[in-house]
C-alpha positions, 0 to 999 in steps of 0.5 A: 793490247799494245802501247799504240792501241792504248794511246789512241781514241776514236775521234772522227765518227763515220758521218764526219768522215763520210762528209769529209770524203764526199764533199772533197770528192764533189769539189774535186770533180766539179772544180777540175772535171765537170763543166759548170751547168752540166747535169753531173755538176748540178747533181753533185752540187745537190749531193754536196748541199745535202751532206752540208745540211746533214753535217750542220745538224750533226754539229748539234746532235753528234758526238763531242768531236763533231759538235760546234760547241767543241771547236767553234773558233771563238776570238778567245780560242783563236787568240790563244792558239795563235799566241801559242804558235807564235811562241813555238808551242805545240798544240796537241788537241783532239779534234780541230784546232781553232785555226783549223776550225776557222778554215773548216767553217769558211770552207763549209760556208763556201760550199753552202754559198756555191750550193745557193748560187748554183741553185739560183743559176739553175732553178730560178728563171730570174737568174738564168744567164745572170753574168754577175751570179756566174762570176760570183759562183766562180769566185767562191769556187776559186776561194774554196780552192784556196781554202782547200789548199791551205787546209791540206798544207796545214794538215801536212805541216802540222803532221810533220810538226807534231809527228802525227799523221793527221790526215790518216786520223780522218781515214781511220777515225782514230787519233793518238791522245795528246801527251798530257792525256796519256 
């Protein structure tokens, strides 16, 4: 076994990876290509909502790296992470960093909010054509686009800073062990 194989561990399980690629694909398709209210937009929204539900449950019953308790962005964790970053210290952590977890939770909240507002606009007669709800849905989608951009930028910056391909770990499910855990 070579050194690289000995220093990597399985981190992201298939459900987490499928959730990630599924909601990323749905968001990209619905934000850039599908017309709001069209059948594809609606059905892909339901698909994303189903994945969000599965991922939420998986956060309680899945493996350690998928569990909310492993990475929930508590004030203490966030403060410690921000302090370390301001001091120029590298944070090598398997799984989400506290700031990464915060952005992930915000993105998941936005996806859930998009699902709810979309459902209300599409399925509840009282909200059919409600301009304020359409504006809210659009505002949330634009906010999610900003969070997605921040997520991608942070993954790239941290990959360069830590000399580790973080996006690749979401594809392969494997990640190098932090230096202090070899």
